[in-house]
C-alpha positions as CSV (number, residue, x, y, z in Angstrom):
1,X,0.0,0.0,0.0
2,X,1.3,3.4,-1.0
3,X,1.6,6.1,1.8
4,X,2.0,9.8,1.9
5,X,3.2,11.5,4.9
6,X,3.8,15.0,6.4
7,X,6.8,15.1,8.7
8,X,7.6,17.9,10.9
9,X,10.9,18.2,12.7
10,X,11.4,21.0,15.1
11,X,13.9,22.4,17.3
12,X,13.7,21.0,21.0
13,X,13.9,24.6,22.2
14,X,10.9,25.8,20.4
15,X,7.6,25.5,22.3
16,X,5.3,26.2,19.3
17,X,5.2,23.2,17.0
18,X,4.4,25.4,14.2
19,X,7.5,27.6,14.4
20,X,11.1,26.8,13.8
21,X,10.1,23.6,11.9
22,X,11.3,21.8,9.0
23,X,8.4,20.2,7.2
24,X,8.6,17.7,4.5
25,X,6.2,15.5,2.6
26,X,7.3,11.8,2.0
27,X,5.5,9.5,-0.6
28,X,6.2,5.7,0.0
29,X,9.1,6.6,2.4
30,X,10.9,8.8,-0.1
31,X,11.1,12.5,0.5
32,X,9.4,14.6,-2.4
33,X,9.1,17.9,-1.0
34,X,11.3,19.4,1.7
35,X,12.2,22.5,3.5
36,X,8.5,23.6,3.8
37,X,8.2,26.7,6.1
38,X,4.6,26.8,7.3
39,X,1.5,24.7,7.7
40,X,-0.4,26.2,4.8
41,X,2.2,25.3,2.3
42,X,2.7,21.9,3.9
43,X,-1.0,21.1,3.4
44,X,-1.0,22.4,0.0
45,X,2.0,20.2,-0.8
46,X,0.3,17.1,0.8
47,X,-2.7,17.5,-1.4
48,X,-0.7,18.1,-4.3
49,X,1.2,14.9,-3.9
50,X,-2.1,12.9,-3.6
51,X,-3.4,14.6,-6.7
52,X,-0.3,14.3,-8.9
53,X,0.2,10.6,-7.9
54,X,-3.4,9.8,-8.3
55,X,-3.7,8.4,-4.9
56,X,-7.0,8.2,-2.9
57,X,-7.1,9.9,0.5
58,X,-6.9,7.2,3.3
59,X,-10.2,6.6,4.8
60,X,-9.4,8.1,8.2
61,X,-8.3,11.5,6.6
62,X,-10.6,11.6,3.7
63,X,-13.1,14.1,5.2
64,X,-10.3,16.2,6.6
65,X,-8.4,16.3,3.4
66,X,-11.4,16.7,1.3
67,X,-12.2,19.8,3.4
68,X,-8.7,21.1,3.0
69,X,-9.0,20.6,-0.7
70,X,-12.4,22.2,-1.4
71,X,-12.9,24.8,1.2
72,X,-9.4,26.0,1.9
73,X,-7.6,25.7,-1.4
74,X,-11.0,25.8,-3.4
75,X,-9.6,23.0,-5.9
76,X,-12.9,21.5,-6.7
77,X,-16.4,23.2,-7.1
78,X,-18.5,23.1,-3.9
79,X,-21.5,21.7,-5.8
80,X,-19.3,18.5,-6.3
81,X,-18.1,18.3,-2.5
82,X,-19.5,15.8,-0.1
83,X,-22.4,17.0,2.0
84,X,-20.3,16.9,5.2
85,X,-17.9,19.2,3.7
86,X,-20.3,21.7,2.6
87,X,-22.0,21.5,6.0
88,X,-18.8,22.3,7.8
89,X,-18.0,25.1,5.3
90,X,-21.3,26.7,6.0
91,X,-21.0,26.5,9.8
92,X,-17.7,28.0,9.6
93,X,-18.9,30.9,7.4
94,X,-21.7,31.5,9.9
95,X,-19.2,31.7,13.0
96,X,-17.0,34.0,10.9
97,X,-20.0,36.3,10.0
98,X,-21.1,36.6,13.6
99,X,-17.6,37.5,14.7
100,X,-17.3,40.1,12.0
101,X,-20.7,41.4,13.0
102,X,-19.8,41.7,16.5
103,X,-16.6,43.4,15.7
104,X,-18.2,46.1,13.6
105,X,-20.8,46.6,16.4
106,X,-17.9,47.1,18.9
107,X,-16.4,49.7,16.5
108,X,-19.6,51.5,16.0
109,X,-20.4,51.7,19.6
């Protein structure tokens, strides 16, 4: 079975796991992308490796990676996205809208 991995190596002195990291993507044990500097770029590379090698997402990560692919990177039309992904995106948009509304009310008052 073919595997794709996201590997994050960080300095032992760094308390934030997303800072000071050397992130890489491995496909079947071989490093295919290295020296990735942030999580957004790492996720983009991870999804790209699955796409370029025509590998299906593993079942335990399928919903998460489909959400990343469709909602964050907008790589596929939302009308083709699974219902669970569309539902999650709508919930996030509602929460963001409420926060933006509350912030504007605070500024007005």
